[in-house]
N, C-alpha and C positions, 0 to 999 in steps of 0.2 A: 503494500499500500504507499509507504512513504516512498519508494521506488519509483512509483508509478505518480506519483502527487511532482518530485523531484523532475520528472522527464515533464510533464504538462507543464510546467514552471518554467523548463528551459525555451519550451517550444513558445509559451506565450509572451517571454522578454523577446524571443527572435522575431516574432510578429510584430511588435510594440516598435522594435529596432527599424524594420524593414519600413514599417507606415511615415517613421519620424523620417527615415534618410530620403523617401519619396517625398514628403511634403517640403523637405529644403532641398529638392532638385536634385540630390544625391542617387545615382546608380546605384539599384537592390543587391545584396549583399550577394555572395557568390553561392552557386546551388548547390545543395547538399547531395555528397555522391549516392551512389546505391550502398555500399559499406555503412555510409553513415546511417540511413533511413532503416535497414535492417538491421542495424544496433540497437536504435531505437527501440524498436521492437522486440528482441531479445531480452532488453532491460525491463520492456514495461510488462512484460510477460516471466521476470524471474518468480522461481519458486524453491525459495532454498529453508535450509534448517538452520534454527538458532545458531550452527555451530559456525554457519558462515556469514559475512559479512560486504559489501562492496561501497568504495568511497572513489569517488574523483577530484583526486586534489591538485587539478589545475583548471578545476571549475568549468561551468558550461560551457566554456571557450573550446574545450578539448575533452569530447566525450569519448574520443579515438583510444584515450589513455587511460586506463582507472585501474585500481588496484584491488585486489579479493583479498582479505582476511580470514582463514580457516583457524580453529580452535576443537579441536578433536576432543569429543568427551569420551572416546573407549578406545581398547589398543595400548600398544606402546608408546605413542604421544601423545596419551591424555594428559591435558594441563600445560600443552603449549599452546603456541602462538606464531603463525608462520603466512608470512604475508609475503603475494605474488603478486606482480606487476603485465599488466595487459597492454599490447598492443593491438590496435586493429589497423589491417588494411582497407583504403579506399575500395577495393577489388571483393570485399568480405561479403558474401559467407564461401568466396571462391575460392578464399585461401586461409586457411588455418591462423586463429590468431597466434601473436608470437608470447610467448607465457614465460616470464624466469621468475625461481623462488629469489626473494629479496632476503630471508632468513639462512644465513650458515644453519643448516641440518645436517646429521647423519643417517643417511639413507638410501639405499640403494637403489634407488629410481630418481635421483636428485644429486647431482655433483655441486662441488665448490663453488662453480662460477654461475648457479643456478638456475642450469640447465636442468629441463624436466624431461623424463624419458615415460611419455602416457602417449599410447597408439593412437588416440584420438588426435592427435595433435601431430601426426605424422603420417602414416600412411593409411591408416584407418579415417581421415578424414574426410567428410563428405559435407555439400552444403546444405541437406535436410537437419543436419546438427547446429547445436547452440551455443549460445555463453552457459545457461544453466547446465547441459550436458556435459563442459567441461568441468564446470565448479564441482559438480559430483564426481569426476572422474577423479579428481586433484584431491576431495573428500579420503574415497575408496583409499589412494595412495598410503595413507595416513593411518588407517583402520584396517589393509589388507596391504602391507609393501609387497613386491613381487619380487623375487631374487631369480626368476630366471629371465628376466630382459631388465641385466644392471646397467647402472650408469657408472657405480661407486662398487666395485667387486669385492674391494674388504670389507665391505658391509654385504652384499648378496650371500659371500661366501660363510660369514660369523649365522645371520639369517638361518642359512640353512641349515648349517650342522650344529648351532650350539643355541637354539631360540632363548633360551636362560642369557646367556653372555651378549646378545645382542641389544637387549632389554636393558642388560645392567650398561651398556654401553651408550645408548640412546639416554638414559637418566644421567650418565655422565655427561655426555655432550649437550642436555637442556640443561642442566648445571653450569654449563661453565667449563667443562671439559678440566675442574679443578684439580689438581696431580698428576694434569696428565704430560706426557713428555711431546713437545711438538718437531714434526719433522715433515720437510718439505716433498711434498710430491712432484713427481714431472711425470704427466705421461701426455700422450695424445690427446686426450682429451680436455684436462686443465692442468694448470700450473699454478699453486695457493699454499697456503701452511693451511695443517688441521693436527687436529688431535690424533694420537698414534696409541687405537684400541685395543683391547685385548682381542689375542683370535685364538680359534680350538689349535690341538696339537697338531691336529691332522686339515690343517687349512691348505686348500689347493687355490686358492683365488690368485690374483694379479698380485705380483708385488711391489713396494714402493716404487718401484722404479717403471711402474706401469709398462710391462716391456708385454702382454698380451694385448688384443685388440678388445675395444669394448664390444660387447653385445649390441647393443642398443647404438645405430646409425640414427643421429640426430640429423633430419632435413635442415639446411642450409636457407 
């Protein structure tokens, strides 16, 4: 309801601005792209759980860039707060939104640069999908992280081989990684600092030099 009111208010203000410019002899503002029109529709039809919210940091003049906040109420990431940025193309929905995680997180499907491995943002994207679908997909990553299609191979291997240890690592990461030794990870996917977490004795994932190729192929 709040989002519907927000979009309607933006439209009313835009119409008032156009009428004022017309009265002053100014040319009308630029016409909205198909992507903007479709995005307005998507946002007005959002039906999100209480654990998810959307905001527009740049205000009414930039609806094509917004943020979604997810606060999982179950699973490994219970109690965490994770912010995602959305960048919408002018040709949306024929091109999937570009989504990045702004919160550093220990997760098999999110790397330290914020890239997200979610199939509907890649090869399974279809124009019939919408923003609501993506947000639910992101929420699902926190309630059921997927070790079979990873970006962070270390985290995926721990989740697969020792879920209890994975849960402990997640808790340490969400607490700021206190007491953990920082290591510099270098790989074809990311170059960033992160905390070195415990791995099971029979760990078979990629090492810290990132010699193995990632399974998840992100679309550029």
